[in-house]
C-alpha atoms as an extended CHARMM CRD file, in Angstrom:
* protein
*
       264  EXT
         1         1  MET       CA             39.8220000000        2.6810000000      -19.0420000000  PROA      1               0.0000000000
         2         2  ALA       CA             36.1030000000        1.9030000000      -18.7120000000  PROA      2               0.0000000000
         3         3  SER       CA             34.1270000000        5.0960000000      -18.4240000000  PROA      3               0.0000000000
         4         4  PRO       CA             32.2800000000        5.9470000000      -15.1860000000  PROA      4               0.0000000000
         5         5  ASP       CA             29.0320000000        5.3890000000      -17.1010000000  PROA      5               0.0000000000
         6         6  ILE       CA             30.0430000000        1.8550000000      -18.0730000000  PROA      6               0.0000000000
         7         7  LEU       CA             31.2570000000        1.0980000000      -14.5590000000  PROA      7               0.0000000000
         8         8  LYS       CA             27.8530000000        2.0980000000      -13.1730000000  PROA      8               0.0000000000
         9         9  SER       CA             26.1910000000       -0.2490000000      -15.6390000000  PROA      9               0.0000000000
        10        10  ILE       CA             28.5090000000       -3.1190000000      -14.7620000000  PROA      10              0.0000000000
        11        11  LEU       CA             27.7750000000       -2.6410000000      -11.0890000000  PROA      11              0.0000000000
        12        12  LEU       CA             24.0170000000       -2.6420000000      -11.7650000000  PROA      12              0.0000000000
        13        13  GLU       CA             24.3880000000       -5.9230000000      -13.6690000000  PROA      13              0.0000000000
        14        14  ALA       CA             26.2380000000       -7.4000000000      -10.7000000000  PROA      14              0.0000000000
        15        15  GLU       CA             23.5650000000       -6.1840000000       -8.2910000000  PROA      15              0.0000000000
        16        16  TYR       CA             20.8900000000       -7.6440000000      -10.5390000000  PROA      16              0.0000000000
        17        17  ALA       CA             22.7420000000      -10.9990000000      -10.5120000000  PROA      17              0.0000000000
        18        18  CYS       CA             22.6080000000      -10.9950000000       -6.7100000000  PROA      18              0.0000000000
        19        19  PHE       CA             18.8990000000      -10.1440000000       -6.8050000000  PROA      19              0.0000000000
        20        20  ASN       CA             18.3260000000      -13.0410000000       -9.2000000000  PROA      20              0.0000000000
        21        21  ARG       CA             20.1040000000      -15.3700000000       -6.8000000000  PROA      21              0.0000000000
        22        22  ARG       CA             17.7900000000      -14.3270000000       -3.9920000000  PROA      22              0.0000000000
        23        23  ARG       CA             14.6290000000      -14.7040000000       -6.0530000000  PROA      23              0.0000000000
        24        24  THR       CA             15.5500000000      -17.9940000000       -7.7820000000  PROA      24              0.0000000000
        25        25  LEU       CA             12.7590000000      -20.5570000000       -7.9150000000  PROA      25              0.0000000000
        26        26  ARG       CA             15.1380000000      -23.5130000000       -7.6020000000  PROA      26              0.0000000000
        27        27  ASP       CA             14.8960000000      -23.6280000000       -3.8040000000  PROA      27              0.0000000000
        28        28  VAL       CA             13.4700000000      -21.7940000000       -0.7760000000  PROA      28              0.0000000000
        29        29  THR       CA             16.7580000000      -20.2110000000        0.2930000000  PROA      29              0.0000000000
        30        30  GLU       CA             17.9090000000      -16.7540000000       -0.7830000000  PROA      30              0.0000000000
        31        31  GLY       CA             21.5690000000      -17.6220000000       -0.6560000000  PROA      31              0.0000000000
        32        32  MET       CA             24.3330000000      -15.2630000000        0.4860000000  PROA      32              0.0000000000
        33        33  PRO       CA             25.3200000000      -13.2890000000       -2.6300000000  PROA      33              0.0000000000
        34        34  SER       CA             27.7660000000      -10.4430000000       -2.1400000000  PROA      34              0.0000000000
        35        35  ILE       CA             29.6690000000       -7.9350000000       -4.2480000000  PROA      35              0.0000000000
        36        36  HSD       CA             33.1350000000       -6.5020000000       -3.7380000000  PROA      36              0.0000000000
        37        37  ALA       CA             34.0810000000       -3.7880000000       -6.2100000000  PROA      37              0.0000000000
        38        38  ASP       CA             37.2010000000       -1.7430000000       -6.8060000000  PROA      38              0.0000000000
        39        39  SER       CA             38.3060000000        0.4640000000       -9.6890000000  PROA      39              0.0000000000
        40        40  HSD       CA             38.8800000000       -2.3430000000      -12.2000000000  PROA      40              0.0000000000
        41        41  LEU       CA             37.4530000000       -5.5650000000      -10.8060000000  PROA      41              0.0000000000
        42        42  ILE       CA             34.0590000000       -6.6040000000       -9.4640000000  PROA      42              0.0000000000
        43        43  GLN       CA             33.7740000000       -9.8410000000       -7.5040000000  PROA      43              0.0000000000
        44        44  ILE       CA             30.4150000000      -11.5720000000       -7.1210000000  PROA      44              0.0000000000
        45        45  LYS       CA             30.3650000000      -14.4780000000       -4.6810000000  PROA      45              0.0000000000
        46        46  ASP       CA             27.8380000000      -16.8210000000       -3.1140000000  PROA      46              0.0000000000
        47        47  PRO       CA             29.3110000000      -19.7510000000       -1.1570000000  PROA      47              0.0000000000
        48        48  THR       CA             25.8290000000      -21.2960000000       -0.8680000000  PROA      48              0.0000000000
        49        49  ALA       CA             25.7260000000      -21.8680000000       -4.6440000000  PROA      49              0.0000000000
        50        50  PRO       CA             29.1600000000      -23.4310000000       -5.3210000000  PROA      50              0.0000000000
        51        51  LEU       CA             28.3310000000      -24.6230000000       -8.8620000000  PROA      51              0.0000000000
        52        52  ASP       CA             26.6650000000      -21.4260000000      -10.0530000000  PROA      52              0.0000000000
        53        53  THR       CA             29.1160000000      -19.4580000000      -12.2170000000  PROA      53              0.0000000000
        54        54  TYR       CA             26.6110000000      -16.6180000000      -12.6310000000  PROA      54              0.0000000000
        55        55  VAL       CA             26.7870000000      -15.6120000000       -8.9560000000  PROA      55              0.0000000000
        56        56  ASN       CA             30.3830000000      -16.7020000000       -8.5270000000  PROA      56              0.0000000000
        57        57  ARG       CA             32.0180000000      -14.4350000000      -11.0420000000  PROA      57              0.0000000000
        58        58  LEU       CA             34.8070000000      -11.9410000000      -11.6280000000  PROA      58              0.0000000000
        59        59  ILE       CA             34.1730000000       -8.9720000000      -13.9310000000  PROA      59              0.0000000000
        60        60  VAL       CA             37.3550000000       -7.3860000000      -15.2960000000  PROA      60              0.0000000000
        61        61  ALA       CA             36.4530000000       -3.8440000000      -16.2850000000  PROA      61              0.0000000000
        62        62  ASP       CA             39.9900000000       -2.5030000000      -16.8450000000  PROA      62              0.0000000000
        63        63  PRO       CA             43.4370000000       -3.9710000000      -17.4880000000  PROA      63              0.0000000000
        64        64  ILE       CA             44.7840000000       -6.0000000000      -14.5730000000  PROA      64              0.0000000000
        65        65  GLU       CA             47.9330000000       -8.0210000000      -14.0290000000  PROA      65              0.0000000000
        66        66  ALA       CA             47.2190000000      -11.6510000000      -14.9230000000  PROA      66              0.0000000000
        67        67  GLU       CA             48.7990000000      -12.9410000000      -11.7080000000  PROA      67              0.0000000000
        68        68  ALA       CA             46.6870000000      -10.6170000000       -9.5630000000  PROA      68              0.0000000000
        69        69  LEU       CA             43.5110000000      -11.8540000000      -11.2620000000  PROA      69              0.0000000000
        70        70  LEU       CA             44.4800000000      -15.5060000000      -10.9910000000  PROA      70              0.0000000000
        71        71  LYS       CA             45.3440000000      -15.0260000000       -7.3210000000  PROA      71              0.0000000000
        72        72  ILE       CA             41.7430000000      -13.9330000000       -6.7030000000  PROA      72              0.0000000000
        73        73  SER       CA             40.5220000000      -16.8430000000       -8.8550000000  PROA      73              0.0000000000
        74        74  ARG       CA             42.4630000000      -19.2260000000       -6.6110000000  PROA      74              0.0000000000
        75        75  GLN       CA             40.6000000000      -17.8020000000       -3.6280000000  PROA      75              0.0000000000
        76        76  TYR       CA             37.3680000000      -18.9770000000       -5.2410000000  PROA      76              0.0000000000
        77        77  ASP       CA             39.0420000000      -22.3450000000       -5.8850000000  PROA      77              0.0000000000
        78        78  ALA       CA             39.9960000000      -22.5930000000       -2.2030000000  PROA      78              0.0000000000
        79        79  GLN       CA             36.3020000000      -22.2550000000       -1.3350000000  PROA      79              0.0000000000
        80        80  ASN       CA             35.3870000000      -24.8620000000       -3.9530000000  PROA      80              0.0000000000
        81        81  LEU       CA             33.4460000000      -22.2710000000       -5.9470000000  PROA      81              0.0000000000
        82        82  ALA       CA             33.1370000000      -22.8490000000       -9.6660000000  PROA      82              0.0000000000
        83        83  HSD       CA             33.3860000000      -19.4130000000      -11.2200000000  PROA      83              0.0000000000
        84        84  SER       CA             33.5020000000      -17.5020000000      -14.4760000000  PROA      84              0.0000000000
        85        85  ILE       CA             35.5840000000      -14.4930000000      -15.4680000000  PROA      85              0.0000000000
        86        86  ASP       CA             34.0140000000      -11.7840000000      -17.6460000000  PROA      86              0.0000000000
        87        87  VAL       CA             36.5780000000       -9.5680000000      -19.3820000000  PROA      87              0.0000000000
        88        88  LEU       CA             35.8760000000       -6.3500000000      -21.2830000000  PROA      88              0.0000000000
        89        89  PRO       CA             37.6940000000       -6.1500000000      -24.6610000000  PROA      89              0.0000000000
        90        90  HSD       CA             40.2250000000       -3.4590000000      -23.7400000000  PROA      90              0.0000000000
        91        91  ALA       CA             41.2360000000       -5.4850000000      -20.6730000000  PROA      91              0.0000000000
        92        92  LEU       CA             41.7530000000       -8.7380000000      -22.5580000000  PROA      92              0.0000000000
        93        93  THR       CA             45.4730000000       -8.5400000000      -23.3420000000  PROA      93              0.0000000000
        94        94  PRO       CA             47.3610000000      -11.4030000000      -25.0670000000  PROA      94              0.0000000000
        95        95  GLN       CA             49.1480000000      -12.1120000000      -21.7950000000  PROA      95              0.0000000000
        96        96  LEU       CA             45.8990000000      -12.3120000000      -19.8320000000  PROA      96              0.0000000000
        97        97  SER       CA             44.3640000000      -14.6170000000      -22.4520000000  PROA      97              0.0000000000
        98        98  ALA       CA             47.4200000000      -16.9030000000      -22.3050000000  PROA      98              0.0000000000
        99        99  GLU       CA             47.3940000000      -17.0000000000      -18.4760000000  PROA      99              0.0000000000
       100       100  LEU       CA             43.6540000000      -17.7320000000      -18.3830000000  PROA      100             0.0000000000
       101       101  ILE       CA             44.0860000000      -20.6150000000      -20.7900000000  PROA      101             0.0000000000
       102       102  GLN       CA             47.0180000000      -21.9160000000      -18.7460000000  PROA      102             0.0000000000
       103       103  GLY       CA             44.7700000000      -21.7230000000      -15.6780000000  PROA      103             0.0000000000
       104       104  GLY       CA             42.2190000000      -23.9640000000      -17.3810000000  PROA      104             0.0000000000
       105       105  PHE       CA             39.7940000000      -21.2520000000      -18.5530000000  PROA      105             0.0000000000
       106       106  LEU       CA             38.3790000000      -21.0470000000      -22.0590000000  PROA      106             0.0000000000
       107       107  PRO       CA             36.1860000000      -18.3570000000      -23.6730000000  PROA      107             0.0000000000
       108       108  PHE       CA             32.6830000000      -19.7250000000      -23.9880000000  PROA      108             0.0000000000
       109       109  ARG       CA             30.3840000000      -16.7760000000      -24.6520000000  PROA      109             0.0000000000
       110       110  GLU       CA             30.4000000000      -13.2480000000      -25.9890000000  PROA      110             0.0000000000
       111       111  LEU       CA             27.7720000000      -10.8690000000      -24.6430000000  PROA      111             0.0000000000
       112       112  LEU       CA             26.7980000000       -7.4340000000      -25.8710000000  PROA      112             0.0000000000
       113       113  PHE       CA             25.3300000000       -4.9190000000      -23.4510000000  PROA      113             0.0000000000
       114       114  LEU       CA             22.9680000000       -2.4560000000      -25.0700000000  PROA      114             0.0000000000
       115       115  HSD       CA             21.4830000000        0.7850000000      -23.8010000000  PROA      115             0.0000000000
       116       116  ARG       CA             19.1090000000        3.5780000000      -24.7050000000  PROA      116             0.0000000000
       117       117  LYS       CA             17.4500000000        6.5670000000      -23.1220000000  PROA      117             0.0000000000
       118       118  PRO       CA             13.8280000000        5.7990000000      -22.1700000000  PROA      118             0.0000000000
       119       119  ASP       CA             10.9850000000        7.8240000000      -23.5740000000  PROA      119             0.0000000000
       120       120  SER       CA              7.2100000000        7.6310000000      -23.7240000000  PROA      120             0.0000000000
       121       121  THR       CA              6.6620000000        8.0790000000      -27.4710000000  PROA      121             0.0000000000
       122       122  PHE       CA              6.1560000000        4.4590000000      -28.5240000000  PROA      122             0.0000000000
       123       123  PRO       CA              3.0050000000        3.3810000000      -30.3370000000  PROA      123             0.0000000000
       124       124  ARG       CA              0.2680000000        1.2130000000      -28.8660000000  PROA      124             0.0000000000
       125       125  PRO       CA              0.7410000000       -2.5510000000      -29.1380000000  PROA      125             0.0000000000
       126       126  ALA       CA             -0.3740000000       -4.3370000000      -32.2740000000  PROA      126             0.0000000000
       127       127  ALA       CA             -4.0670000000       -5.1480000000      -32.5380000000  PROA      127             0.0000000000
       128       128  GLY       CA             -5.1100000000       -7.8860000000      -30.1690000000  PROA      128             0.0000000000
       129       129  ILE       CA             -2.0590000000       -7.5880000000      -27.8840000000  PROA      129             0.0000000000
       130       130  SER       CA             -2.3770000000       -6.2000000000      -24.3680000000  PROA      130             0.0000000000
       131       131  ILE       CA              0.2060000000       -5.8250000000      -21.6110000000  PROA      131             0.0000000000
       132       132  LYS       CA             -0.5280000000       -6.3660000000      -17.9210000000  PROA      132             0.0000000000
       133       133  LYS       CA              1.8080000000       -5.0480000000      -15.2370000000  PROA      133             0.0000000000
       134       134  VAL       CA              1.7350000000       -7.3310000000      -12.1970000000  PROA      134             0.0000000000
       135       135  GLY       CA              0.6800000000       -5.4470000000       -9.0910000000  PROA      135             0.0000000000
       136       136  SER       CA              0.6330000000       -5.9620000000       -5.3570000000  PROA      136             0.0000000000
       137       137  GLY       CA             -0.8420000000       -9.3170000000       -4.4240000000  PROA      137             0.0000000000
       138       138  GLU       CA             -0.5860000000      -10.6180000000       -7.9980000000  PROA      138             0.0000000000
       139       139  GLY       CA              2.7810000000      -12.3690000000       -7.7840000000  PROA      139             0.0000000000
       140       140  PRO       CA              1.1890000000      -15.8210000000       -8.1840000000  PROA      140             0.0000000000
       141       141  ILE       CA             -0.2460000000      -14.7750000000      -11.5740000000  PROA      141             0.0000000000
       142       142  PHE       CA              3.2290000000      -14.0820000000      -12.8900000000  PROA      142             0.0000000000
       143       143  LEU       CA              4.6940000000      -17.1920000000      -11.2590000000  PROA      143             0.0000000000
       144       144  ASP       CA              2.0180000000      -19.3210000000      -12.9310000000  PROA      144             0.0000000000
       145       145  ALA       CA              3.2090000000      -17.8690000000      -16.2460000000  PROA      145             0.0000000000
       146       146  VAL       CA              6.8240000000      -18.6170000000      -15.3230000000  PROA      146             0.0000000000
       147       147  MET       CA              5.9040000000      -22.2390000000      -14.5820000000  PROA      147             0.0000000000
       148       148  ALA       CA              4.1330000000      -22.4900000000      -17.9550000000  PROA      148             0.0000000000
       149       149  SER       CA              7.2330000000      -21.1150000000      -19.7200000000  PROA      149             0.0000000000
       150       150  MET       CA              9.4300000000      -23.6490000000      -17.9090000000  PROA      150             0.0000000000
       151       151  GLY       CA              7.0910000000      -26.5360000000      -18.5890000000  PROA      151             0.0000000000
       152       152  ARG       CA              7.1960000000      -27.7170000000      -15.0120000000  PROA      152             0.0000000000
       153       153  ALA       CA              5.6970000000      -26.9940000000      -11.6100000000  PROA      153             0.0000000000
       154       154  ILE       CA              7.4410000000      -25.1130000000       -8.8110000000  PROA      154             0.0000000000
       155       155  ALA       CA              7.2260000000      -26.4750000000       -5.2800000000  PROA      155             0.0000000000
       156       156  PRO       CA              4.5460000000      -24.6860000000       -3.1900000000  PROA      156             0.0000000000
       157       157  ALA       CA              7.1090000000      -23.9660000000       -0.4440000000  PROA      157             0.0000000000
       158       158  VAL       CA              9.3450000000      -22.1930000000       -2.9540000000  PROA      158             0.0000000000
       159       159  LEU       CA              6.4350000000      -20.1610000000       -4.2990000000  PROA      159             0.0000000000
       160       160  ALA       CA              5.4660000000      -19.0650000000       -0.8030000000  PROA      160             0.0000000000
       161       161  ALA       CA              9.0580000000      -18.1260000000        0.0740000000  PROA      161             0.0000000000
       162       162  LYS       CA              9.8020000000      -16.2240000000       -3.1210000000  PROA      162             0.0000000000
       163       163  ARG       CA              6.4660000000      -14.6270000000       -3.9870000000  PROA      163             0.0000000000
       164       164  HSD       CA              7.3860000000      -11.2720000000       -2.4280000000  PROA      164             0.0000000000
       165       165  PHE       CA             10.2180000000      -10.7680000000       -4.9380000000  PROA      165             0.0000000000
       166       166  TYR       CA              7.6550000000      -10.7630000000       -7.7530000000  PROA      166             0.0000000000
       167       167  GLU       CA              5.5830000000       -8.0530000000       -6.0620000000  PROA      167             0.0000000000
       168       168  ASN       CA              8.5850000000       -5.8000000000       -5.4690000000  PROA      168             0.0000000000
       169       169  SER       CA              8.4650000000       -2.1590000000       -6.5370000000  PROA      169             0.0000000000
       170       170  SER       CA             12.0330000000       -2.3820000000       -7.8970000000  PROA      170             0.0000000000
       171       171  PHE       CA             11.2880000000       -5.5010000000       -9.9620000000  PROA      171             0.0000000000
       172       172  ILE       CA              8.3320000000       -5.0100000000      -12.2760000000  PROA      172             0.0000000000
       173       173  CYS       CA              6.8160000000       -8.0780000000      -13.9060000000  PROA      173             0.0000000000
       174       174  TYR       CA              4.8390000000       -7.9670000000      -17.1670000000  PROA      174             0.0000000000
       175       175  LEU       CA              2.4830000000      -10.3800000000      -18.8850000000  PROA      175             0.0000000000
       176       176  ALA       CA              1.4900000000      -10.1200000000      -22.5330000000  PROA      176             0.0000000000
       177       177  TYR       CA             -1.8370000000      -11.3750000000      -23.8050000000  PROA      177             0.0000000000
       178       178  CYS       CA             -2.9130000000      -11.9950000000      -27.3740000000  PROA      178             0.0000000000
       179       179  GLU       CA             -6.7000000000      -12.0850000000      -27.7450000000  PROA      179             0.0000000000
       180       180  ASP       CA             -6.8850000000      -12.7290000000      -23.9730000000  PROA      180             0.0000000000
       181       181  GLU       CA             -4.5250000000      -15.7320000000      -24.1210000000  PROA      181             0.0000000000
       182       182  LEU       CA             -1.2130000000      -15.6240000000      -22.2550000000  PROA      182             0.0000000000
       183       183  ALA       CA              1.4420000000      -14.9740000000      -24.9180000000  PROA      183             0.0000000000
       184       184  GLY       CA              4.6220000000      -13.8350000000      -23.1570000000  PROA      184             0.0000000000
       185       185  LEU       CA              6.3240000000      -12.3080000000      -20.1510000000  PROA      185             0.0000000000
       186       186  ALA       CA              9.1980000000      -10.0080000000      -19.2360000000  PROA      186             0.0000000000
       187       187  THR       CA             10.6780000000       -8.0270000000      -16.3000000000  PROA      187             0.0000000000
       188       188  LEU       CA             12.2560000000       -4.6830000000      -15.4780000000  PROA      188             0.0000000000
       189       189  TYR       CA             14.6960000000       -4.2520000000      -12.5820000000  PROA      189             0.0000000000
       190       190  HSD       CA             15.4490000000       -0.6760000000      -11.6290000000  PROA      190             0.0000000000
       191       191  LYS       CA             17.6920000000        1.0280000000       -9.1570000000  PROA      191             0.0000000000
       192       192  GLY       CA             18.5920000000        4.7040000000       -9.0680000000  PROA      192             0.0000000000
       193       193  ASP       CA             18.8660000000        6.1910000000      -12.5680000000  PROA      193             0.0000000000
       194       194  ARG       CA             19.2960000000        2.8300000000      -14.3420000000  PROA      194             0.0000000000
       195       195  ALA       CA             17.0910000000       -0.1250000000      -15.1810000000  PROA      195             0.0000000000
       196       196  TRP       CA             17.6640000000       -3.6010000000      -16.5950000000  PROA      196             0.0000000000
       197       197  MET       CA             15.3290000000       -5.3670000000      -19.0080000000  PROA      197             0.0000000000
       198       198  ALA       CA             15.3340000000       -9.1660000000      -18.7270000000  PROA      198             0.0000000000
       199       199  ASN       CA             13.4230000000      -12.4500000000      -18.7280000000  PROA      199             0.0000000000
       200       200  ALA       CA             11.8270000000      -11.9450000000      -22.1270000000  PROA      200             0.0000000000
       201       201  PHE       CA              9.8530000000      -14.9910000000      -23.2430000000  PROA      201             0.0000000000
       202       202  THR       CA              7.1690000000      -15.5590000000      -25.8660000000  PROA      202             0.0000000000
       203       203  PHE       CA              5.1740000000      -18.7640000000      -26.0330000000  PROA      203             0.0000000000
       204       204  GLU       CA              5.8730000000      -20.5510000000      -29.3010000000  PROA      204             0.0000000000
       205       205  SER       CA              2.3820000000      -20.2740000000      -30.7880000000  PROA      205             0.0000000000
       206       206  PHE       CA              2.5160000000      -16.4710000000      -30.4590000000  PROA      206             0.0000000000
       207       207  ARG       CA              5.9640000000      -15.7860000000      -31.8760000000  PROA      207             0.0000000000
       208       208  GLY       CA              6.2860000000      -13.3890000000      -34.7560000000  PROA      208             0.0000000000
       209       209  ARG       CA              3.1600000000      -11.4280000000      -33.7660000000  PROA      209             0.0000000000
       210       210  GLY       CA              4.7660000000       -8.4460000000      -32.0480000000  PROA      210             0.0000000000
       211       211  VAL       CA              4.5520000000       -9.7280000000      -28.4660000000  PROA      211             0.0000000000
       212       212  GLN       CA              8.1470000000       -8.9300000000      -27.5210000000  PROA      212             0.0000000000
       213       213  SER       CA              8.0370000000       -5.5420000000      -29.2240000000  PROA      213             0.0000000000
       214       214  ALA       CA              4.9890000000       -4.6820000000      -27.1120000000  PROA      214             0.0000000000
       215       215  LEU       CA              6.7570000000       -5.8200000000      -23.9350000000  PROA      215             0.0000000000
       216       216  ILE       CA              9.8530000000       -3.7700000000      -24.8330000000  PROA      216             0.0000000000
       217       217  HSD       CA              7.7140000000       -0.7030000000      -25.5370000000  PROA      217             0.0000000000
       218       218  SER       CA              5.9470000000       -1.0340000000      -22.1680000000  PROA      218             0.0000000000
       219       219  ARG       CA              9.2030000000       -1.3070000000      -20.2640000000  PROA      219             0.0000000000
       220       220  ILE       CA             10.7420000000        1.6690000000      -22.0700000000  PROA      220             0.0000000000
       221       221  GLN       CA              7.7190000000        3.7860000000      -21.2570000000  PROA      221             0.0000000000
       222       222  ASP       CA              7.6550000000        2.6830000000      -17.6100000000  PROA      222             0.0000000000
       223       223  ALA       CA             11.3790000000        3.3710000000      -17.2640000000  PROA      223             0.0000000000
       224       224  ALA       CA             10.7800000000        6.8880000000      -18.5380000000  PROA      224             0.0000000000
       225       225  ALA       CA              7.9520000000        7.3720000000      -16.0270000000  PROA      225             0.0000000000
       226       226  LEU       CA             10.2820000000        6.1820000000      -13.2310000000  PROA      226             0.0000000000
       227       227  GLY       CA             12.8720000000        8.8020000000      -14.1500000000  PROA      227             0.0000000000
       228       228  VAL       CA             15.3970000000        6.2440000000      -15.3870000000  PROA      228             0.0000000000
       229       229  ALA       CA             18.1810000000        7.8400000000      -17.4370000000  PROA      229             0.0000000000
       230       230  THR       CA             19.6670000000        4.6500000000      -18.9210000000  PROA      230             0.0000000000
       231       231  LEU       CA             17.8600000000        1.4380000000      -19.8540000000  PROA      231             0.0000000000
       232       232  LEU       CA             20.0700000000       -1.6290000000      -20.2610000000  PROA      232             0.0000000000
       233       233  THR       CA             19.9240000000       -5.1990000000      -21.4150000000  PROA      233             0.0000000000
       234       234  ASP       CA             22.2690000000       -7.9270000000      -22.6240000000  PROA      234             0.0000000000
       235       235  VAL       CA             22.0740000000      -10.0610000000      -25.7620000000  PROA      235             0.0000000000
       236       236  GLU       CA             24.1700000000      -12.4300000000      -27.8170000000  PROA      236             0.0000000000
       237       237  PHE       CA             25.4520000000      -10.9310000000      -31.0560000000  PROA      237             0.0000000000
       238       238  LEU       CA             23.2970000000      -11.2100000000      -34.2200000000  PROA      238             0.0000000000
       239       239  THR       CA             20.4280000000      -13.0170000000      -32.5320000000  PROA      239             0.0000000000
       240       240  ALA       CA             16.7760000000      -12.1070000000      -33.2050000000  PROA      240             0.0000000000
       241       241  SER       CA             16.7140000000      -10.2780000000      -29.8710000000  PROA      241             0.0000000000
       242       242  TYR       CA             19.7560000000       -8.2320000000      -30.8600000000  PROA      242             0.0000000000
       243       243  ARG       CA             18.1900000000       -7.1710000000      -34.1460000000  PROA      243             0.0000000000
       244       244  ASN       CA             14.8350000000       -6.3930000000      -32.5040000000  PROA      244             0.0000000000
       245       245  LEU       CA             16.4530000000       -4.2050000000      -29.8570000000  PROA      245             0.0000000000
       246       246  GLN       CA             18.5560000000       -2.3820000000      -32.4440000000  PROA      246             0.0000000000
       247       247  ARG       CA             15.3870000000       -1.6340000000      -34.4060000000  PROA      247             0.0000000000
       248       248  LEU       CA             13.8460000000       -0.1620000000      -31.2620000000  PROA      248             0.0000000000
       249       249  GLY       CA             16.6910000000        2.2540000000      -30.6340000000  PROA      249             0.0000000000
       250       250  PHE       CA             19.1220000000        0.3310000000      -28.4290000000  PROA      250             0.0000000000
       251       251  GLY       CA             22.7770000000        0.9550000000      -29.1690000000  PROA      251             0.0000000000
       252       252  PHE       CA             26.0520000000       -0.6650000000      -28.1890000000  PROA      252             0.0000000000
       253       253  HSD       CA             27.2220000000        0.0890000000      -24.6280000000  PROA      253             0.0000000000
       254       254  TYR       CA             29.9760000000       -2.4360000000      -23.8770000000  PROA      254             0.0000000000
       255       255  ALA       CA             30.8830000000       -6.0840000000      -24.4770000000  PROA      255             0.0000000000
       256       256  ALA       CA             32.4100000000       -8.8620000000      -22.4280000000  PROA      256             0.0000000000
       257       257  THR       CA             33.9160000000      -12.2720000000      -23.0420000000  PROA      257             0.0000000000
       258       258  SER       CA             32.9940000000      -14.8920000000      -20.4440000000  PROA      258             0.0000000000
       259       259  TRP       CA             35.6630000000      -17.4490000000      -19.5680000000  PROA      259             0.0000000000
       260       260  GLU       CA             34.9750000000      -20.7110000000      -17.7240000000  PROA      260             0.0000000000
       261       261  ARG       CA             36.7430000000      -23.9360000000      -17.0070000000  PROA      261             0.0000000000
       262       262  LEU       CA             35.4920000000      -27.0610000000      -18.7230000000  PROA      262             0.0000000000
       263       263  PRO       CA             33.6690000000      -29.4240000000      -16.3290000000  PROA      263             0.0000000000
       264       264  SER       CA             36.0770000000      -32.0760000000      -15.0710000000  PROA      264             0.0000000000
């Protein structure tokens, strides 16, 4: 059985997914993301984004009968919603794997979810690096950085509609500067006693200079100041991000295998 602590973290990740759907810069709408959770299964659904398997997703936290899971999957199919199924290791039985494959699903990604307790003891950033926390009225500054990281412009109507998400007290945006040049960005989403680190990006010419470490330090310190008990993030195994977070005190929390159908 997944512990109550892990279940709280899974639910926060689902809530963060819904928040991401509402703040997306792809269009002016906020969609209709919703969550239905019971003791072993979390359903995320947004019928306004039928091809988005991030916000149309089942998270299997504890063992479940394969037929019961596939019955819910067929409900997504009936609404023409492409969807993924994330399964924690102890819930991924041989029977469930076989039934998922028979239903057209294949494992396509393994994610590790890491956690640590925040504290305020981290050193100052490396020489020449400074971190700016985006404040009220400064959303456009962060969105300009997002556009630069994407290499494309965002429609003015979308910026106007979504700006308020980037000036939200529960979603803190950070910009990193190296010798006064924009070097990277990151975010921190917090709710209750938990927070989620995400959206880490360093511009190529500044990589390897401690930018992401400085952004991680800032978010850990801010989480501590907010009274957060558990700081969370997700990574792919053995990536540079995984090793960097391990070095900064993040430990294993839980893992999940994501299953999807191949595009037809």
